[in-house]
HTML snippet that shows the backbone in 3Dmol.js (N, CA, C, O; Angstrom):
<script src="https://3Dmol.org/build/3Dmol-min.js"></script>
<div id="view" style="width:600px;height:400px;position:relative"></div>
<script>
const pdb = `
ATOM      1  N   MET A   1     -12.892 -13.422  29.321  1.00  0.00           N
ATOM      2  CA  MET A   1     -12.499 -13.256  30.694  1.00  0.00           C
ATOM      3  C   MET A   1     -12.342 -12.219  31.140  1.00  0.00           C
ATOM      4  O   MET A   1     -12.857 -12.008  32.238  1.00  0.00           O
ATOM      5  N   LEU A   2     -11.587 -11.164  30.499  1.00  0.00           N
ATOM      6  CA  LEU A   2     -11.346  -9.993  31.147  1.00  0.00           C
ATOM      7  C   LEU A   2     -12.695  -9.351  32.067  1.00  0.00           C
ATOM      8  O   LEU A   2     -12.812  -8.996  33.240  1.00  0.00           O
ATOM      9  N   MET A   3     -13.794  -9.414  30.684  1.00  0.00           N
ATOM     10  CA  MET A   3     -15.122  -9.008  31.741  1.00  0.00           C
ATOM     11  C   MET A   3     -15.538  -9.629  32.568  1.00  0.00           C
ATOM     12  O   MET A   3     -16.751  -9.437  32.661  1.00  0.00           O
ATOM     13  N   ARG A   4     -15.153 -10.351  33.303  1.00  0.00           N
ATOM     14  CA  ARG A   4     -15.623 -10.713  34.458  1.00  0.00           C
ATOM     15  C   ARG A   4     -15.014 -10.077  35.813  1.00  0.00           C
ATOM     16  O   ARG A   4     -15.511 -10.252  36.925  1.00  0.00           O
ATOM     17  N   GLY A   5     -13.749  -9.238  35.519  1.00  0.00           N
ATOM     18  CA  GLY A   5     -13.088  -8.577  36.331  1.00  0.00           C
ATOM     19  C   GLY A   5     -13.863  -7.364  36.535  1.00  0.00           C
ATOM     20  O   GLY A   5     -14.427  -7.092  37.594  1.00  0.00           O
ATOM     21  N   PHE A   6     -13.878  -6.236  34.894  1.00  0.00           N
ATOM     22  CA  PHE A   6     -14.122  -5.535  34.910  1.00  0.00           C
ATOM     23  C   PHE A   6     -15.126  -4.985  35.071  1.00  0.00           C
ATOM     24  O   PHE A   6     -15.209  -3.872  35.591  1.00  0.00           O
ATOM     25  N   VAL A   7     -16.369  -5.858  34.533  1.00  0.00           N
ATOM     26  CA  VAL A   7     -18.042  -5.970  34.693  1.00  0.00           C
ATOM     27  C   VAL A   7     -18.265  -5.482  36.285  1.00  0.00           C
ATOM     28  O   VAL A   7     -18.913  -4.442  36.402  1.00  0.00           O
ATOM     29  N   PRO A   8     -17.955  -5.908  37.112  1.00  0.00           N
ATOM     30  CA  PRO A   8     -18.650  -5.369  38.874  1.00  0.00           C
ATOM     31  C   PRO A   8     -17.011  -4.107  38.551  1.00  0.00           C
ATOM     32  O   PRO A   8     -16.792  -4.422  39.721  1.00  0.00           O
ATOM     33  N   ALA A   9     -16.209  -3.439  38.271  1.00  0.00           N
ATOM     34  CA  ALA A   9     -15.359  -2.313  38.690  1.00  0.00           C
ATOM     35  C   ALA A   9     -16.592  -1.858  37.991  1.00  0.00           C
ATOM     36  O   ALA A   9     -17.506  -1.937  38.812  1.00  0.00           O
ATOM     37  N   MET A  10     -16.950  -1.504  37.076  1.00  0.00           N
ATOM     38  CA  MET A  10     -17.136  -0.937  36.762  1.00  0.00           C
ATOM     39  C   MET A  10     -18.349  -0.417  36.577  1.00  0.00           C
ATOM     40  O   MET A  10     -18.556   0.330  35.620  1.00  0.00           O
ATOM     41  N   ARG A  11     -19.671  -0.856  37.788  1.00  0.00           N
ATOM     42  CA  ARG A  11     -21.025  -0.966  37.709  1.00  0.00           C
ATOM     43  C   ARG A  11     -20.859  -0.228  39.235  1.00  0.00           C
ATOM     44  O   ARG A  11     -21.826   0.391  39.678  1.00  0.00           O
ATOM     45  N   ARG A  12     -19.666  -0.309  39.981  1.00  0.00           N
ATOM     46  CA  ARG A  12     -20.024   0.458  41.207  1.00  0.00           C
ATOM     47  C   ARG A  12     -20.201   2.257  41.131  1.00  0.00           C
ATOM     48  O   ARG A  12     -20.051   3.138  40.285  1.00  0.00           O
ATOM     49  N   LYS A  13     -20.498   2.180  42.176  1.00  0.00           N
ATOM     50  CA  LYS A  13     -20.920   3.784  42.012  1.00  0.00           C
ATOM     51  C   LYS A  13     -20.290   4.601  42.809  1.00  0.00           C
ATOM     52  O   LYS A  13     -20.685   5.768  42.825  1.00  0.00           O
ATOM     53  N   ASP A  14     -18.856   4.104  43.899  1.00  0.00           N
ATOM     54  CA  ASP A  14     -18.349   4.857  45.116  1.00  0.00           C
ATOM     55  C   ASP A  14     -17.696   5.948  44.258  1.00  0.00           C
ATOM     56  O   ASP A  14     -18.010   7.131  44.388  1.00  0.00           O
ATOM     57  N   ASN A  15     -16.767   5.518  43.365  1.00  0.00           N
ATOM     58  CA  ASN A  15     -16.288   6.710  42.698  1.00  0.00           C
ATOM     59  C   ASN A  15     -15.481   6.557  41.207  1.00  0.00           C
ATOM     60  O   ASN A  15     -14.620   5.890  40.633  1.00  0.00           O
ATOM     61  N   GLN A  16     -16.414   7.673  41.029  1.00  0.00           N
ATOM     62  CA  GLN A  16     -16.958   7.704  39.181  1.00  0.00           C
ATOM     63  C   GLN A  16     -15.287   8.129  38.799  1.00  0.00           C
ATOM     64  O   GLN A  16     -15.025   8.067  37.598  1.00  0.00           O
ATOM     65  N   SER A  17     -14.927   8.264  39.094  1.00  0.00           N
ATOM     66  CA  SER A  17     -13.339   9.003  38.720  1.00  0.00           C
ATOM     67  C   SER A  17     -13.164   7.492  38.354  1.00  0.00           C
ATOM     68  O   SER A  17     -13.875   7.126  37.418  1.00  0.00           O
ATOM     69  N   ARG A  18     -12.294   6.476  38.955  1.00  0.00           N
ATOM     70  CA  ARG A  18     -12.003   4.978  39.150  1.00  0.00           C
ATOM     71  C   ARG A  18     -12.828   4.023  38.091  1.00  0.00           C
ATOM     72  O   ARG A  18     -12.424   3.084  37.404  1.00  0.00           O
ATOM     73  N   THR A  19     -14.177   4.631  38.220  1.00  0.00           N
ATOM     74  CA  THR A  19     -14.829   3.494  37.271  1.00  0.00           C
ATOM     75  C   THR A  19     -14.978   4.243  35.838  1.00  0.00           C
ATOM     76  O   THR A  19     -14.932   3.524  34.840  1.00  0.00           O
ATOM     77  N   ARG A  20     -15.117   5.355  35.707  1.00  0.00           N
ATOM     78  CA  ARG A  20     -14.147   5.825  34.232  1.00  0.00           C
ATOM     79  C   ARG A  20     -12.668   5.218  33.642  1.00  0.00           C
ATOM     80  O   ARG A  20     -12.580   4.615  32.572  1.00  0.00           O
ATOM     81  N   LEU A  21     -11.481   5.510  34.590  1.00  0.00           N
ATOM     82  CA  LEU A  21     -10.502   4.568  34.156  1.00  0.00           C
ATOM     83  C   LEU A  21     -10.721   3.133  33.485  1.00  0.00           C
ATOM     84  O   LEU A  21     -10.445   2.695  32.368  1.00  0.00           O
ATOM     85  N   VAL A  22     -11.349   2.559  34.654  1.00  0.00           N
ATOM     86  CA  VAL A  22     -11.971   1.103  34.536  1.00  0.00           C
ATOM     87  C   VAL A  22     -12.320   0.932  33.229  1.00  0.00           C
ATOM     88  O   VAL A  22     -11.756  -0.016  32.683  1.00  0.00           O
ATOM     89  N   THR A  23     -13.069   1.553  32.572  1.00  0.00           N
ATOM     90  CA  THR A  23     -14.001   1.862  31.474  1.00  0.00           C
ATOM     91  C   THR A  23     -13.013   2.137  30.611  1.00  0.00           C
ATOM     92  O   THR A  23     -12.793   1.118  29.957  1.00  0.00           O
ATOM     93  N   MET A  24     -12.357   2.960  30.312  1.00  0.00           N
ATOM     94  CA  MET A  24     -11.133   3.373  29.061  1.00  0.00           C
ATOM     95  C   MET A  24     -10.120   2.484  29.250  1.00  0.00           C
ATOM     96  O   MET A  24      -9.599   2.397  28.138  1.00  0.00           O
ATOM     97  N   LEU A  25      -9.439   1.657  30.123  1.00  0.00           N
ATOM     98  CA  LEU A  25      -8.844  -0.046  30.087  1.00  0.00           C
ATOM     99  C   LEU A  25     -10.122  -1.132  29.142  1.00  0.00           C
ATOM    100  O   LEU A  25     -10.126  -1.860  28.149  1.00  0.00           O
ATOM    101  N   PHE A  26     -10.987  -0.708  30.083  1.00  0.00           N
ATOM    102  CA  PHE A  26     -11.629  -2.141  29.082  1.00  0.00           C
ATOM    103  C   PHE A  26     -11.815  -1.908  27.521  1.00  0.00           C
ATOM    104  O   PHE A  26     -11.839  -2.802  26.676  1.00  0.00           O
ATOM    105  N   LEU A  27     -11.946  -0.492  27.285  1.00  0.00           N
ATOM    106  CA  LEU A  27     -12.702   0.138  25.650  1.00  0.00           C
ATOM    107  C   LEU A  27     -11.136  -0.622  25.323  1.00  0.00           C
ATOM    108  O   LEU A  27     -11.209  -1.425  24.392  1.00  0.00           O
ATOM    109  N   GLY A  28      -9.803  -0.491  25.923  1.00  0.00           N
ATOM    110  CA  GLY A  28      -8.560  -0.349  25.404  1.00  0.00           C
ATOM    111  C   GLY A  28      -8.362  -1.980  24.926  1.00  0.00           C
ATOM    112  O   GLY A  28      -8.073  -2.507  23.852  1.00  0.00           O
ATOM    113  N   ALA A  29      -8.632  -2.432  26.118  1.00  0.00           N
ATOM    114  CA  ALA A  29      -8.315  -4.236  25.515  1.00  0.00           C
ATOM    115  C   ALA A  29      -9.070  -4.466  24.887  1.00  0.00           C
ATOM    116  O   ALA A  29      -8.430  -5.286  24.227  1.00  0.00           O
ATOM    117  N   ILE A  30     -10.229  -4.466  24.338  1.00  0.00           N
ATOM    118  CA  ILE A  30     -11.815  -4.692  23.274  1.00  0.00           C
ATOM    119  C   ILE A  30     -10.582  -3.866  22.128  1.00  0.00           C
ATOM    120  O   ILE A  30     -10.485  -4.804  21.337  1.00  0.00           O
ATOM    121  N   ALA A  31     -10.087  -3.302  21.830  1.00  0.00           N
ATOM    122  CA  ALA A  31      -9.259  -2.110  20.941  1.00  0.00           C
ATOM    123  C   ALA A  31      -7.838  -3.253  20.284  1.00  0.00           C
ATOM    124  O   ALA A  31      -7.699  -3.935  19.269  1.00  0.00           O
ATOM    125  N   VAL A  32      -7.208  -3.038  21.195  1.00  0.00           N
ATOM    126  CA  VAL A  32      -6.085  -3.371  21.027  1.00  0.00           C
ATOM    127  C   VAL A  32      -6.368  -4.515  19.700  1.00  0.00           C
ATOM    128  O   VAL A  32      -6.084  -4.316  18.519  1.00  0.00           O
ATOM    129  N   PRO A  33      -7.121  -5.962  20.393  1.00  0.00           N
ATOM    130  CA  PRO A  33      -7.169  -7.031  19.477  1.00  0.00           C
ATOM    131  C   PRO A  33      -8.001  -6.570  18.325  1.00  0.00           C
ATOM    132  O   PRO A  33      -8.059  -7.323  17.353  1.00  0.00           O
ATOM    133  N   ALA A  34      -8.357  -5.955  18.309  1.00  0.00           N
ATOM    134  CA  ALA A  34      -9.711  -5.661  16.901  1.00  0.00           C
ATOM    135  C   ALA A  34      -8.977  -5.244  15.623  1.00  0.00           C
ATOM    136  O   ALA A  34      -9.086  -5.803  14.531  1.00  0.00           O
ATOM    137  N   PHE A  35      -7.974  -3.854  16.001  1.00  0.00           N
ATOM    138  CA  PHE A  35      -7.158  -3.319  15.693  1.00  0.00           C
ATOM    139  C   PHE A  35      -6.301  -5.222  15.040  1.00  0.00           C
ATOM    140  O   PHE A  35      -5.996  -5.463  13.872  1.00  0.00           O
ATOM    141  N   TYR A  36      -6.213  -5.743  15.677  1.00  0.00           N
ATOM    142  CA  TYR A  36      -5.281  -6.985  15.461  1.00  0.00           C
ATOM    143  C   TYR A  36      -5.980  -7.750  14.129  1.00  0.00           C
ATOM    144  O   TYR A  36      -5.505  -8.427  13.218  1.00  0.00           O
ATOM    145  N   CYS A  37      -7.266  -7.330  14.451  1.00  0.00           N
ATOM    146  CA  CYS A  37      -7.843  -8.703  13.105  1.00  0.00           C
ATOM    147  C   CYS A  37      -7.630  -8.226  11.795  1.00  0.00           C
ATOM    148  O   CYS A  37      -7.611  -8.990  10.829  1.00  0.00           O
ATOM    149  N   ALA A  38      -7.378  -6.323  11.657  1.00  0.00           N
ATOM    150  CA  ALA A  38      -6.533  -6.011  10.624  1.00  0.00           C
ATOM    151  C   ALA A  38      -6.353  -6.930   9.707  1.00  0.00           C
ATOM    152  O   ALA A  38      -6.981  -7.395   8.756  1.00  0.00           O
ATOM    153  N   SER A  39      -4.814  -7.158  10.492  1.00  0.00           N
ATOM    154  CA  SER A  39      -3.705  -8.416   9.448  1.00  0.00           C
ATOM    155  C   SER A  39      -4.338  -9.402   9.055  1.00  0.00           C
ATOM    156  O   SER A  39      -3.738 -10.194   8.329  1.00  0.00           O
ATOM    157  N   ILE A  40      -5.484  -9.616   9.344  1.00  0.00           N
ATOM    158  CA  ILE A  40      -6.241 -11.488   8.619  1.00  0.00           C
ATOM    159  C   ILE A  40      -6.385 -10.277   7.054  1.00  0.00           C
ATOM    160  O   ILE A  40      -6.410 -11.132   6.169  1.00  0.00           O
ATOM    161  N   PHE A  41      -6.431  -9.635   6.704  1.00  0.00           N
ATOM    162  CA  PHE A  41      -6.707  -8.991   5.142  1.00  0.00           C
ATOM    163  C   PHE A  41      -5.195  -9.107   4.609  1.00  0.00           C
ATOM    164  O   PHE A  41      -5.068  -9.466   3.438  1.00  0.00           O
ATOM    165  N   ILE A  42      -4.050  -8.840   5.348  1.00  0.00           N
ATOM    166  CA  ILE A  42      -2.584  -8.834   4.671  1.00  0.00           C
ATOM    167  C   ILE A  42      -2.629 -10.358   4.192  1.00  0.00           C
ATOM    168  O   ILE A  42      -2.886 -11.293   4.951  1.00  0.00           O
ATOM    169  N   MET A  43      -2.306 -10.499   2.651  1.00  0.00           N
ATOM    170  CA  MET A  43      -2.342 -11.754   1.859  1.00  0.00           C
ATOM    171  C   MET A  43      -1.224 -11.310   1.472  1.00  0.00           C
ATOM    172  O   MET A  43      -0.788 -10.159   1.512  1.00  0.00           O
ATOM    173  N   PRO A  44      -0.447 -12.897   0.832  1.00  0.00           N
ATOM    174  CA  PRO A  44       0.894 -12.799   0.321  1.00  0.00           C
ATOM    175  C   PRO A  44       0.989 -12.535  -0.739  1.00  0.00           C
ATOM    176  O   PRO A  44       2.008 -12.857  -1.350  1.00  0.00           O
ATOM    177  N   ASP A  45      -0.346 -11.641  -1.539  1.00  0.00           N
ATOM    178  CA  ASP A  45       0.205 -11.733  -3.193  1.00  0.00           C
ATOM    179  C   ASP A  45      -0.498  -9.574  -2.512  1.00  0.00           C
ATOM    180  O   ASP A  45      -0.410  -8.710  -3.384  1.00  0.00           O
ATOM    181  N   SER A  46      -0.867  -9.279  -1.570  1.00  0.00           N
ATOM    182  CA  SER A  46      -1.330  -7.905  -1.207  1.00  0.00           C
ATOM    183  C   SER A  46       0.050  -7.362  -1.178  1.00  0.00           C
ATOM    184  O   SER A  46       1.058  -7.886  -0.706  1.00  0.00           O
ATOM    185  N   HIS A  47      -0.115  -5.996  -1.879  1.00  0.00           N
ATOM    186  CA  HIS A  47       0.496  -4.971  -2.513  1.00  0.00           C
ATOM    187  C   HIS A  47       1.340  -4.546  -1.353  1.00  0.00           C
ATOM    188  O   HIS A  47       0.710  -4.281  -0.329  1.00  0.00           O
ATOM    189  N   VAL A  48       3.111  -4.388  -1.297  1.00  0.00           N
ATOM    190  CA  VAL A  48       3.969  -3.961   0.400  1.00  0.00           C
ATOM    191  C   VAL A  48       3.049  -2.953   0.965  1.00  0.00           C
ATOM    192  O   VAL A  48       2.511  -3.138   2.057  1.00  0.00           O
ATOM    193  N   THR A  49       2.781  -1.516   0.004  1.00  0.00           N
ATOM    194  CA  THR A  49       1.880  -0.599   1.174  1.00  0.00           C
ATOM    195  C   THR A  49       1.183  -0.287   1.408  1.00  0.00           C
ATOM    196  O   THR A  49       0.864   0.868   1.692  1.00  0.00           O
ATOM    197  N   PHE A  50       0.186  -1.975   1.368  1.00  0.00           N
ATOM    198  CA  PHE A  50      -1.180  -2.366   2.047  1.00  0.00           C
ATOM    199  C   PHE A  50      -0.216  -2.963   3.113  1.00  0.00           C
ATOM    200  O   PHE A  50       0.036  -2.434   4.195  1.00  0.00           O
ATOM    201  N   ALA A  51       0.088  -3.673   2.837  1.00  0.00           N
ATOM    202  CA  ALA A  51       1.003  -4.618   4.713  1.00  0.00           C
ATOM    203  C   ALA A  51       1.421  -3.469   5.083  1.00  0.00           C
ATOM    204  O   ALA A  51       0.770  -2.717   5.809  1.00  0.00           O
ATOM    205  N   ASP A  52       2.538  -3.224   4.624  1.00  0.00           N
ATOM    206  CA  ASP A  52       3.418  -2.526   5.170  1.00  0.00           C
ATOM    207  C   ASP A  52       2.250  -1.174   6.732  1.00  0.00           C
ATOM    208  O   ASP A  52       2.302  -1.091   7.959  1.00  0.00           O
ATOM    209  N   TYR A  53       1.575  -0.590   5.845  1.00  0.00           N
ATOM    210  CA  TYR A  53       1.005   0.119   6.332  1.00  0.00           C
ATOM    211  C   TYR A  53      -0.252  -0.250   7.159  1.00  0.00           C
ATOM    212  O   TYR A  53      -0.943   0.670   7.596  1.00  0.00           O
ATOM    213  N   TRP A  54      -0.636  -1.713   7.434  1.00  0.00           N
ATOM    214  CA  TRP A  54      -1.221  -2.187   8.504  1.00  0.00           C
ATOM    215  C   TRP A  54      -0.477  -2.661   9.955  1.00  0.00           C
ATOM    216  O   TRP A  54      -0.953  -2.742  11.087  1.00  0.00           O
ATOM    217  N   ARG A  55       0.926  -2.949   9.435  1.00  0.00           N
ATOM    218  CA  ARG A  55       2.201  -3.663  10.209  1.00  0.00           C
ATOM    219  C   ARG A  55       2.552  -2.231  10.797  1.00  0.00           C
ATOM    220  O   ARG A  55       3.507  -2.198  11.573  1.00  0.00           O
ATOM    221  N   TRP A  56       2.052  -1.334  10.585  1.00  0.00           N
ATOM    222  CA  TRP A  56       2.332  -0.112  11.066  1.00  0.00           C
ATOM    223  C   TRP A  56       1.173  -0.366  12.435  1.00  0.00           C
ATOM    224  O   TRP A  56       1.318  -0.785  13.584  1.00  0.00           O
ATOM    225  N   TRP A  57       0.202   0.037  11.776  1.00  0.00           N
ATOM    226  CA  TRP A  57      -0.805   0.418  12.768  1.00  0.00           C
ATOM    227  C   TRP A  57      -0.360  -0.678  13.961  1.00  0.00           C
ATOM    228  O   TRP A  57       0.231  -0.348  14.989  1.00  0.00           O
ATOM    229  N   ILE A  58      -0.783  -2.124  13.599  1.00  0.00           N
ATOM    230  CA  ILE A  58      -0.518  -3.113  14.632  1.00  0.00           C
ATOM    231  C   ILE A  58       0.353  -2.685  15.166  1.00  0.00           C
ATOM    232  O   ILE A  58       0.175  -2.457  16.363  1.00  0.00           O
ATOM    233  N   VAL A  59       1.559  -2.399  14.637  1.00  0.00           N
ATOM    234  CA  VAL A  59       2.718  -2.330  16.119  1.00  0.00           C
ATOM    235  C   VAL A  59       2.467  -1.595  17.391  1.00  0.00           C
ATOM    236  O   VAL A  59       2.385  -1.908  18.579  1.00  0.00           O
ATOM    237  N   HIS A  60       2.313   0.242  16.220  1.00  0.00           N
ATOM    238  CA  HIS A  60       2.375   1.047  16.711  1.00  0.00           C
ATOM    239  C   HIS A  60       0.580   1.066  18.080  1.00  0.00           C
ATOM    240  O   HIS A  60       0.526   1.450  19.249  1.00  0.00           O
ATOM    241  N   LEU A  61      -0.187   0.664  17.462  1.00  0.00           N
ATOM    242  CA  LEU A  61      -1.019   0.313  18.735  1.00  0.00           C
ATOM    243  C   LEU A  61      -0.443  -0.974  19.904  1.00  0.00           C
ATOM    244  O   LEU A  61      -0.242  -0.793  21.105  1.00  0.00           O
ATOM    245  N   TRP A  62      -0.286  -2.107  19.235  1.00  0.00           N
ATOM    246  CA  TRP A  62       0.258  -2.314  20.252  1.00  0.00           C
ATOM    247  C   TRP A  62       1.123  -1.987  21.661  1.00  0.00           C
ATOM    248  O   TRP A  62       1.196  -2.405  22.817  1.00  0.00           O
ATOM    249  N   VAL A  63       1.550  -1.265  21.051  1.00  0.00           N
ATOM    250  CA  VAL A  63       2.659  -1.001  21.817  1.00  0.00           C
ATOM    251  C   VAL A  63       1.949  -0.075  22.712  1.00  0.00           C
ATOM    252  O   VAL A  63       1.719  -0.195  23.916  1.00  0.00           O
ATOM    253  N   GLU A  64       1.627   0.932  21.845  1.00  0.00           N
ATOM    254  CA  GLU A  64       0.331   2.126  23.108  1.00  0.00           C
ATOM    255  C   GLU A  64      -0.503   1.308  23.775  1.00  0.00           C
ATOM    256  O   GLU A  64      -0.608   1.093  24.982  1.00  0.00           O
ATOM    257  N   GLY A  65      -0.866   1.039  23.195  1.00  0.00           N
ATOM    258  CA  GLY A  65      -1.984   0.569  24.151  1.00  0.00           C
ATOM    259  C   GLY A  65      -1.582  -0.461  25.259  1.00  0.00           C
ATOM    260  O   GLY A  65      -2.301  -0.653  26.240  1.00  0.00           O
ATOM    261  N   ILE A  66      -0.602  -1.000  25.089  1.00  0.00           N
ATOM    262  CA  ILE A  66       0.034  -2.308  26.586  1.00  0.00           C
ATOM    263  C   ILE A  66       0.848  -0.779  27.597  1.00  0.00           C
ATOM    264  O   ILE A  66       0.935  -0.750  28.825  1.00  0.00           O
ATOM    265  N   PHE A  67       1.241   0.112  26.826  1.00  0.00           N
ATOM    266  CA  PHE A  67       1.506   0.819  27.893  1.00  0.00           C
ATOM    267  C   PHE A  67       0.550   1.973  28.710  1.00  0.00           C
ATOM    268  O   PHE A  67       0.596   2.104  29.933  1.00  0.00           O
ATOM    269  N   GLU A  68      -0.386   2.843  27.754  1.00  0.00           N
ATOM    270  CA  GLU A  68      -1.415   3.185  28.456  1.00  0.00           C
ATOM    271  C   GLU A  68      -1.828   2.000  29.643  1.00  0.00           C
ATOM    272  O   GLU A  68      -1.812   2.483  30.775  1.00  0.00           O
ATOM    273  N   ALA A  69      -2.251   0.316  29.582  1.00  0.00           N
ATOM    274  CA  ALA A  69      -2.849  -0.195  29.975  1.00  0.00           C
ATOM    275  C   ALA A  69      -2.024  -0.607  31.250  1.00  0.00           C
ATOM    276  O   ALA A  69      -2.579  -1.044  32.258  1.00  0.00           O
ATOM    277  N   PHE A  70      -0.572  -0.429  31.136  1.00  0.00           N
ATOM    278  CA  PHE A  70       0.171   0.150  32.796  1.00  0.00           C
ATOM    279  C   PHE A  70       0.185   0.982  33.787  1.00  0.00           C
ATOM    280  O   PHE A  70       0.312   0.991  35.012  1.00  0.00           O
ATOM    281  N   ALA A  71      -0.097   2.160  32.306  1.00  0.00           N
ATOM    282  CA  ALA A  71      -0.082   3.052  33.830  1.00  0.00           C
ATOM    283  C   ALA A  71      -1.266   3.542  34.419  1.00  0.00           C
ATOM    284  O   ALA A  71      -1.146   4.349  35.341  1.00  0.00           O
ATOM    285  N   VAL A  72      -3.078   2.981  33.820  1.00  0.00           N
ATOM    286  CA  VAL A  72      -3.103   2.660  33.763  1.00  0.00           C
ATOM    287  C   VAL A  72      -3.716   2.138  34.987  1.00  0.00           C
ATOM    288  O   VAL A  72      -4.605   2.597  35.704  1.00  0.00           O
ATOM    289  N   VAL A  73      -3.204   1.350  35.031  1.00  0.00           N
ATOM    290  CA  VAL A  73      -3.852  -0.357  35.731  1.00  0.00           C
ATOM    291  C   VAL A  73      -2.383   0.300  37.526  1.00  0.00           C
ATOM    292  O   VAL A  73      -2.557   0.290  38.745  1.00  0.00           O
ATOM    293  N   ASP A  74      -1.428   0.641  36.835  1.00  0.00           N
ATOM    294  CA  ASP A  74      -0.236   1.022  37.710  1.00  0.00           C
ATOM    295  C   ASP A  74      -0.962   2.340  38.735  1.00  0.00           C
ATOM    296  O   ASP A  74      -0.801   2.413  39.953  1.00  0.00           O
ATOM    297  N   GLY A  75      -1.606   3.110  38.069  1.00  0.00           N
ATOM    298  CA  GLY A  75      -2.404   4.463  38.460  1.00  0.00           C
ATOM    299  C   GLY A  75      -3.611   4.265  39.461  1.00  0.00           C
ATOM    300  O   GLY A  75      -4.207   5.073  40.173  1.00  0.00           O
ATOM    301  N   LEU A  76      -3.748   3.029  39.283  1.00  0.00           N
ATOM    302  CA  LEU A  76      -5.303   2.288  40.026  1.00  0.00           C
ATOM    303  C   LEU A  76      -4.454   1.307  41.346  1.00  0.00           C
ATOM    304  O   LEU A  76      -4.896   1.229  42.492  1.00  0.00           O
ATOM    305  N   ALA A  77      -3.399   0.741  40.949  1.00  0.00           N
ATOM    306  CA  ALA A  77      -3.028   0.453  42.391  1.00  0.00           C
ATOM    307  C   ALA A  77      -2.505   1.550  42.997  1.00  0.00           C
ATOM    308  O   ALA A  77      -3.579   1.841  43.524  1.00  0.00           O
ATOM    309  N   VAL A  78      -2.221   1.885  43.145  1.00  0.00           N
ATOM    310  CA  VAL A  78      -1.374   3.165  43.365  1.00  0.00           C
ATOM    311  C   VAL A  78      -2.533   4.048  44.299  1.00  0.00           C
ATOM    312  O   VAL A  78      -2.406   4.179  45.517  1.00  0.00           O
ATOM    313  N   SER A  79      -3.597   4.584  43.573  1.00  0.00           N
ATOM    314  CA  SER A  79      -4.666   5.316  44.966  1.00  0.00           C
ATOM    315  C   SER A  79      -5.677   4.448  45.329  1.00  0.00           C
ATOM    316  O   SER A  79      -6.469   4.758  46.219  1.00  0.00           O
TER     317      SER A  79
END
`;
const viewer = $3Dmol.createViewer("view");
viewer.addModel(pdb, "pdb");
viewer.setStyle({}, {cartoon: {color: "spectrum"}});
viewer.zoomTo();
viewer.render();
</script>
């Protein structure tokens, strides 16, 4: 669903800096769910440090990824 909006914007050649920003936003939109897949490997019998390590990554990447997405989208909307 994201690709339908991002790919045409990434193919535009009139504004290279905007194309790069859209590409970075698209890669971030793919990377955040990819890191969520790491939580699949946390099993009930996993050691607490292993589970806590991946929980930390998931929470921080989600928060930082969403904040970056908002910043980029807001910057694109303003310009």
